[in-house]
C-alpha positions as CSV (number, residue, x, y, z in Angstrom):
1,M,0.0,0.0,0.0
2,R,2.8,2.4,0.9
3,K,4.9,1.7,-2.3
4,P,2.2,2.9,-4.8
5,I,1.6,6.1,-2.8
6,I,5.4,6.9,-2.8
7,L,5.5,6.0,-6.5
8,F,2.6,8.2,-7.3
9,F,4.0,11.1,-5.3
10,T,7.4,10.8,-7.1
11,F,5.7,10.7,-10.5
12,F,3.5,13.7,-9.5
13,C,6.6,15.8,-8.4
14,L,8.4,14.9,-11.7
15,V,5.5,16.0,-13.8
16,I,5.1,19.3,-11.9
17,A,8.9,20.1,-12.0
18,S,9.1,19.4,-15.8
19,G,6.8,22.4,-16.5
20,C,9.1,24.8,-14.6
21,V,12.0,24.9,-17.0
22,Y,13.8,28.2,-17.1
23,R,14.0,29.8,-20.6
24,A,16.7,32.5,-20.9
25,A,16.2,35.7,-22.8
26,I,17.5,35.6,-26.3
27,S,19.0,38.7,-27.8
28,Q,20.2,38.5,-31.4
29,G,21.6,41.2,-33.7
30,N,22.5,44.8,-33.4
31,L,20.5,46.9,-30.9
32,I,20.0,50.2,-32.8
33,K,18.8,53.3,-31.0
34,Q,16.5,55.6,-32.9
35,E,18.7,58.6,-32.2
36,D,21.7,56.8,-33.8
37,L,19.7,55.8,-36.8
38,D,18.4,59.4,-37.2
39,Q,21.9,60.6,-37.6
40,V,22.5,58.4,-40.7
41,E,22.0,60.6,-43.7
42,I,22.1,60.1,-47.5
43,G,25.6,60.7,-48.7
44,M,27.4,59.4,-45.7
45,T,30.3,57.0,-46.2
46,Q,30.4,53.4,-45.1
47,N,32.9,54.2,-42.3
48,Q,30.6,56.9,-40.9
49,V,27.7,54.5,-40.9
50,R,29.7,51.8,-39.2
51,F,30.8,54.3,-36.6
52,L,27.2,55.2,-35.7
53,L,25.5,51.8,-36.0
54,G,28.3,49.3,-35.7
55,T,29.2,46.3,-38.0
56,P,26.0,45.0,-39.8
57,M,24.5,41.8,-38.7
58,I,24.2,40.5,-42.3
59,D,27.1,41.2,-44.7
60,D,26.3,39.6,-48.0
61,P,29.5,38.9,-49.9
62,F,27.5,38.9,-53.2
63,S,26.1,42.4,-52.6
64,R,28.6,44.8,-51.0
65,N,26.1,47.7,-51.5
66,R,23.6,46.6,-48.9
67,W,24.0,46.3,-45.1
68,D,21.2,44.8,-43.0
69,Y,20.9,45.5,-39.3
70,V,18.5,43.0,-37.6
71,Y,17.6,42.8,-34.0
72,Y,15.2,40.9,-31.9
73,L,14.7,40.2,-28.2
74,K,12.8,37.1,-27.1
75,I,12.0,36.6,-23.4
76,G,11.1,33.1,-22.2
77,R,8.4,31.3,-24.2
78,K,6.8,34.6,-25.5
79,D,7.2,35.9,-29.0
80,A,9.9,38.5,-29.6
81,G,9.1,41.6,-27.6
82,Q,11.3,43.9,-29.7
83,K,12.0,43.5,-33.5
84,R,13.8,45.7,-35.8
85,W,15.2,45.4,-39.4
86,V,17.0,48.3,-41.1
87,S,18.6,48.1,-44.5
88,I,21.1,50.6,-45.8
89,F,22.0,50.7,-49.5
90,F,25.2,52.2,-50.9
91,V,26.1,53.6,-54.3
92,E,29.8,54.2,-54.7
93,E,30.3,53.6,-51.0
94,K,27.9,56.4,-50.0
95,V,24.5,56.0,-48.5
96,H,21.8,56.0,-51.2
97,E,18.7,54.6,-49.4
98,I,17.7,53.8,-45.8
99,R,14.8,51.4,-45.2
100,Q,13.5,51.2,-41.7
101,N,10.8,49.1,-39.9
102,Q,10.8,46.2,-42.3
103,E,8.7,43.2,-41.4
104,L,10.4,40.3,-39.6
105,A,8.8,36.9,-39.4
106,P,6.0,36.9,-36.9
107,T,7.2,33.6,-35.4
108,L,10.3,35.1,-33.9
């Protein structure tokens, strides 16, 4: 009689404890502040942009004229709380176009 109760209690504790797994916050990419991004202007050089925003997250070897800065923060099991994707296009190593607030996958 005592053995099934102990077995049931042990099984119950294992089931309860398995649902309490800690999930660390995941931060990926370049955290870009809006005031830093506001300083990037058409005609700036690549070195000036790198100074303001840092090294781009995605550096495509086939397209040296585009830099992508991607950032997301995911806390626990929830969807990403912060998402940001900025693309900067260069012509002759000077900023030609800045695309902000592009859509990231909703499953992040």
